[in-house]
C-alpha positions in Angstrom: 16.6 -1.3 -10.9 17.5 -3.1 -7.6 17.5 -1.0 -4.8 20.9 -0.8 -3.1 20.6 -2.1 0.8 20.8 0.8 3.0 22.7 -0.9 6.0 25.6 -2.2 3.5 25.5 0.8 1.0 24.2 4.0 2.8 25.8 6.3 0.3 24.7 4.0 -2.7 21.2 3.7 -1.2 20.7 7.9 -0.7 22.1 8.3 -3.9 18.8 6.3 -5.2 16.4 8.2 -2.9 18.1 11.4 -4.9 17.6 10.0 -8.3 13.9 9.0 -7.6 12.8 12.3 -6.0 14.8 13.8 -9.3 12.8 11.7 -11.6 9.6 12.6 -10.4 9.7 15.9 -11.0 11.0 15.4 -14.8 8.9 17.1 -17.4 7.9 14.5 -19.4 6.3 12.8 -16.7 4.2 15.4 -15.3 3.3 17.7 -18.6 0.7 15.6 -20.5 -2.2 16.4 -17.7 -2.2 19.8 -18.0 -2.2 20.4 -21.4 -4.9 22.9 -23.0 -6.4 22.3 -26.1 -4.9 23.6 -29.3 -6.7 27.1 -29.7 -8.3 28.7 -33.1 -5.4 30.6 -33.5 -1.7 29.5 -33.0 -0.1 28.1 -30.0 3.3 30.5 -28.6 5.5 28.9 -26.0 7.7 31.7 -24.2 9.5 29.7 -21.3 12.3 30.3 -18.9 14.1 28.2 -16.0 16.7 25.5 -16.0 14.2 22.9 -16.7 12.8 25.2 -20.0 14.7 22.9 -22.4 13.3 19.7 -20.9 9.7 21.1 -20.4 9.8 22.5 -24.1 11.2 19.2 -25.5 8.3 17.4 -23.5 5.6 20.2 -25.1 6.8 18.9 -28.8 6.6 15.5 -27.6 2.9 15.3 -26.8 1.6 18.6 -28.6 -0.4 17.0 -31.8 1.5 16.9 -34.7 -0.9 18.8 -36.6 -1.7 21.8 -34.4 0.6 24.8 -35.1 3.3 25.4 -32.3 6.5 27.5 -32.3 8.1 29.6 -29.7 11.7 30.6 -27.7 12.2 29.5 -24.4 15.8 30.3 -22.6 17.7 27.6 -20.1 21.2 27.5 -18.4 23.9 26.6 -20.3 24.6 23.0 -20.8 21.1 22.6 -19.5 19.9 21.5 -22.9 18.7 17.8 -22.8 19.7 15.3 -25.3 17.2 14.9 -28.3 15.3 11.9 -28.6 15.1 10.5 -32.1 12.4 11.4 -34.6 11.2 14.5 -32.1 10.8 17.2 -34.5 12.0 20.5 -32.8 9.3 23.4 -32.7 10.5 25.4 -30.2 13.5 27.3 -30.1 16.0 26.9 -27.0 18.3 29.6 -26.5 21.1 28.9 -23.5 22.5 31.8 -21.2 24.2 32.4 -17.9 22.6 31.5 -13.9 22.8 32.3 -11.4 24.4 36.1 -12.8 22.4 37.3 -16.4 24.6 37.8 -19.4 23.8 39.5 -22.8 22.3 35.9 -24.2 19.8 36.3 -21.6 19.1 39.7 -22.5 19.0 39.0 -26.1 16.3 36.0 -25.2 14.2 38.3 -23.4 14.1 41.1 -26.2 12.8 38.4 -28.3 10.3 37.1 -26.5 8.4 40.3 -26.1 8.9 40.8 -30.0 7.8 37.4 -30.1 4.1 38.5 -28.4 3.5 41.4 -30.8 0.2 40.6 -32.6 -1.4 38.2 -30.9 -4.9 37.6 -30.9 -7.7 36.3 -29.1 -7.7 33.4 -30.9 -4.3 32.6 -29.8 -2.8 30.8 -26.6 0.6 31.4 -24.9 1.7 28.7 -23.1 4.2 29.7 -21.0 6.9 27.3 -19.4 8.4 28.5 -16.5 11.0 27.0 -13.8 13.4 27.7 -11.3 16.7 29.9 -12.6 14.3 31.8 -14.5 14.9 35.3 -12.7 18.5 35.2 -14.0 18.0 33.7 -17.4 15.2 35.9 -17.9 17.0 39.9 -18.1 15.3 42.8 -19.3 16.5 45.8 -17.0 14.0 48.5 -16.0 14.4 52.2 -17.3 17.6 53.2 -16.0 19.4 50.4 -15.6 22.5 48.5 -17.3 23.2 44.7 -17.9 26.0 45.7 -16.1 23.8 47.4 -13.2 21.6 43.8 -13.3 24.3 41.7 -12.9 26.2 43.8 -9.9 22.7 43.8 -8.2 22.2 40.0 -8.8 25.6 39.2 -7.4 25.5 41.2 -4.7 22.3 39.4 -3.6 23.3 36.1 -3.6 26.3 37.0 -1.5 23.8 38.8 1.2 21.8 36.0 3.0 18.5 37.3 1.3 15.8 34.4 1.0 14.5 33.9 -2.7 11.4 35.6 -1.6 13.6 38.8 -1.1 15.6 38.3 -4.1 13.0 37.8 -6.5 11.3 41.1 -4.9 14.0 43.3 -6.0 14.0 41.7 -9.4 10.9 41.8 -10.6 10.9 45.3 -9.9 14.2 45.6 -11.9 12.7 44.1 -15.0 11.1 45.1 -17.6 9.3 41.4 -18.4 9.4 39.4 -15.1 6.4 40.5 -11.9 3.2 39.7 -14.5 5.0 42.0 -17.3 5.2 39.1 -19.6 1.7 38.2 -19.5 0.6 41.9 -20.1 2.2 42.0 -23.0 1.1 38.5 -23.9 -2.9 40.9 -24.2 -5.4 39.8 -25.6 -4.6 35.9 -25.7 -5.0 33.5 -23.6 -2.2 32.6 -21.2 -1.5 29.0 -19.7 1.4 29.0 -17.4 2.9 25.2 -16.4 5.4 25.6 -13.8 7.9 23.6 -12.2 8.0 25.2 -8.3 11.6 25.8 -6.5 10.5 27.9 -4.1 9.2 27.2 -0.7 5.3 27.5 -0.5 5.2 27.1 -4.1 4.3 30.5 -4.5 4.1 31.3 -8.2 4.9 34.9 -8.3 8.4 34.1 -7.0 9.1 31.0 -9.3 11.4 33.1 -11.9 10.2 36.0 -10.4 7.0 35.4 -11.5 6.7 36.4 -15.4 3.5 35.5 -16.3 1.5 36.0 -12.5 0.1 38.9 -10.8 2.8 41.0 -8.0 1.9 41.4 -4.6 5.4 42.8 -3.4 5.8 47.0 -4.0 8.4 49.3 -5.2 8.3 50.3 -1.2 9.2 46.2 -0.4 11.9 46.2 -3.2 13.6 49.4 -1.9 13.6 48.0 2.0 15.1 44.8 0.9 17.9 47.0 -0.7 18.6 49.0 1.9 18.5 46.1 4.7 21.5 44.1 2.6 23.2 48.0 2.1 23.1 47.1 -1.9 23.3 50.0 -3.9 21.2 51.0 -7.7 21.3 54.1 -9.6 19.9 57.6 -8.2 17.4 57.5 -11.0 16.2 53.9 -10.4 15.8 54.4 -6.4 13.9 57.6 -7.8 11.6 55.2 -9.1 11.3 52.8 -6.8 10.6 55.5 -4.3 7.7 57.5 -6.9 6.7 53.5 -7.7 7.3 54.4 -10.9 8.7 50.5 -11.3 5.5 49.0 -9.9 4.6 45.4 -10.8 0.8 44.5 -12.2 -1.4 43.6 -9.4 -3.5 40.6 -8.5 -7.2 41.9 -9.8 -5.3 43.1 -12.6 -7.0 43.0 -15.9 -4.5 41.4 -17.9 -4.9 38.4 -16.0 -8.6 37.8 -16.9 -8.8 34.1 -18.1 -5.2 33.1 -17.6 -4.7 29.7 -15.9 -1.3 28.2 -13.7 -0.9 24.7 -13.4 1.9 23.6 -10.7 3.3 20.2 -12.6 5.9 19.6 -10.6 6.5 20.7 -7.1 9.5 20.0 -3.7 7.0 18.4 -1.9 6.2 15.3 -4.7 9.8 14.9 -4.9 10.5 14.4 -1.2 7.1 12.2 -1.6 8.2 9.9 -3.8 11.9 9.3 -1.8 9.8 8.7 0.8 8.0 6.0 -0.7 11.1 4.4 -2.0 12.5 4.6 1.4 9.6 2.3 2.6 9.3 0.2 -0.1 12.9 -0.6 0.7 11.9 -1.1 4.4 12.8 1.7 5.8 11.2 4.2 8.1 11.0 7.9 6.2 9.8 11.1 7.5 9.7 14.4 5.8 10.6 17.4 7.8 9.3 20.0 5.8 9.5 21.2 1.8 9.8 24.7 3.1 12.9 24.8 4.9 14.9 28.4 4.6 17.9 29.4 6.7 21.5 29.5 6.2 22.7 26.5 5.5 25.5 26.0 7.7 22.7 26.3 10.5 20.3 24.3 9.0 22.7 21.7 9.1 23.8 21.9 12.3 19.6 21.8 13.1 19.3 18.5 11.2 22.3 17.1 13.1 20.9 17.8 16.4 18.5 15.8 15.1 20.2 13.2 13.5 22.6 12.6 17.2 19.0 12.5 19.2 17.9 9.5 16.7 20.8 8.0 17.1 21.5 7.3 20.9 18.1 8.1 22.3 15.6 7.1 19.6 13.6 10.5 19.7 11.6 11.6 18.2 12.1 8.8 15.6 13.1 5.1 15.9 16.3 4.5 14.0 16.9 2.9 11.4 15.3 5.8 9.4 16.0 8.6 6.6 14.9 12.0 7.7 14.3 14.0 4.3 13.5 17.5 3.8 13.8 20.3 1.0 13.6 23.9 0.3 15.7 26.9 -0.1 18.6 27.7 2.3 20.9 30.5 1.7 24.6 30.8 2.1 26.2 34.6 3.3 29.8 35.0 2.0 31.8 36.0 4.8 34.7 38.7 4.2 37.9 37.5 3.6 41.3 39.2 3.8 42.4 41.6 0.9 43.5 39.4 -2.2 42.9 36.1 -0.1 40.8 33.4 -2.6 37.1 32.8 -2.1 36.3 29.4 -1.2 33.8 27.8 -3.9 30.7 25.7 -3.2 26.8 25.9 -2.8 24.0 25.3 -0.6 24.3 21.8 -0.3 28.1 21.9 0.2 28.0 24.1 2.9 25.2 22.0 4.5 27.0 19.3 4.8 29.6 21.4 6.0 27.4 22.4 8.8 26.1 18.9 9.4 29.8 17.2 9.5 31.3 20.2 11.7 27.9 19.7 14.5 28.4 16.0 14.4 31.5 15.3 15.1 31.8 11.9 13.5 28.2 10.6 15.2 28.3 6.6 14.1 25.4 5.3 12.1 24.8 9.0 10.5 24.7 9.1 7.0 24.0 12.3 4.7 23.6 13.5 1.4 22.7 16.5 0.0 22.0 17.7 -3.3 20.3 19.9 -5.3 17.6 18.7 -7.6 18.9 21.0 -11.0 22.3 18.9 -10.4 24.2 21.9 -9.7 25.4 23.3 -6.2 25.7 27.1 -7.2 28.1 27.5 -9.9 30.2 24.6 -9.8 29.7 21.1 -11.1 28.9 18.9 -8.6 25.2 18.9 -7.5 26.3 18.4 -3.6 28.0 16.3 -0.9 28.4 13.2 1.3 28.6 12.5 4.9 29.3 9.8 6.6 30.8 8.9 10.4 34.3 9.2 9.2 34.0 12.4 7.3 35.2 14.5 10.0 38.4 11.8 11.3 39.2 11.4 7.7 39.4 15.3 7.3 41.6 15.6 10.4 44.2 13.2 9.1 44.7 14.9 5.8 44.9 18.1 8.1 41.9 19.4 6.9 39.9 22.0 9.8 36.5 22.2 8.9 36.2 25.8 10.9 38.8 27.2 8.6 36.4 25.8 5.4 33.1 27.4 6.8 35.1 30.5 7.5 36.0 30.9 3.9 33.0 29.0 2.3 34.9 26.4 0.8 32.6 23.4 0.9 33.6 22.2 -2.7 37.2 21.8 -1.7 36.8 20.1 1.2 34.3 17.4 0.2 36.5 17.1 -2.9 39.8 16.6 -0.9 37.8 13.7 0.8 36.1 12.4 -2.5 33.0 12.9 -1.2 31.5 15.6 -4.0 28.0 14.1 -5.5 28.4 14.6 -9.4 25.1 13.8 -12.0 25.9 16.5 -14.1 22.6 18.5 -15.1 19.4 16.9 -14.7 16.7 19.3 -16.4 14.5 20.0 -13.5 14.9 21.9 -10.5 12.7 21.5 -7.7 15.3 22.9 -5.1 17.3 21.6 -2.4 16.9 17.8 -1.3 18.5 16.9 1.6 18.4 12.8 3.4 19.8 12.4 6.5 20.2 8.4 6.9 20.4 6.9 10.8 21.2 3.2 11.1 
């Protein structure tokens, strides 16, 4: 495949870097080296996440055909990849809702716990975990209904809480996350293969860590709920106060002999994109794979850096591409009663903040997209910004401040024809951002 020229085809070039980053994280490219040998007993595959369907197919393709294999994974609606011709399906894949859980995810979680019954020390449980599993693998704690979990999840998503805070709460309000799935698998051996979508690649945060120990506490979860003014039913609050919903901790014998392998990470994808840029003769710099904070503010910081490079040649000489990853947040702004809520996700809001701060800066182009192909709950992966973005919008009567005020990145970039749409990618290493300075 010919690499687009970054000078004459900047958008196509940045889309190429995004595609390279996504390809580096695809399960089939990363699973073989980490698969254990078939056990004396049976092998049960359990999993959850946006990449779970693709991870299951990778295991089916690589597992010995004469070795027993069965199981169940849950993924997001429309995130089951096409099945390669001739590949036998041995692992059931169920679809459920993300980012707010639904009854299908609840049923899948219940079935997974049922499947763990009767496991022996001769058996192997292969757990396939990727981002999105927190919503997809939902089994409310005692005293909570699915409606409660949906309300709490929705409130967390709009609160501005970071992923570690959100998943701390989710773990303590669940009967399957926060290490509890591993407990249910005893005495079988558990091997977890994970694709990271979180800053720092902490396995206890990825999908709320269903198979790993949890170092956070009920008190931590309660503090987060109070910080963001999110209510839980009184009996549940009492259980948090008393420690009655505590998760299994590091050192718990339930995790003895278990293994965890990180098969794809945000840093690996950023490095693949950087290498692709360098191969095309362009300098490439990775700021960080752990960026957090308000999406619009992170966009403004990237804009300040790009302006310094464009105007002063500092801290990098141009031409260059600046890459970053991580998981930013979007705090939903209060709206007037009856006013329509804006549409968009983290990548779009980053691009709004970037475009607002760049003010049409010459020679700066950018693309931000979620590596799962879905920005929030919309049908786009992200958006594209060019020097003419700001002026084209003004000419159309679109004031960027108004779109930021109502968190309406989707409408802004859709009207300009600047959405980046890929469809589901069947993996997930979170945010991908690339700023090209010519």
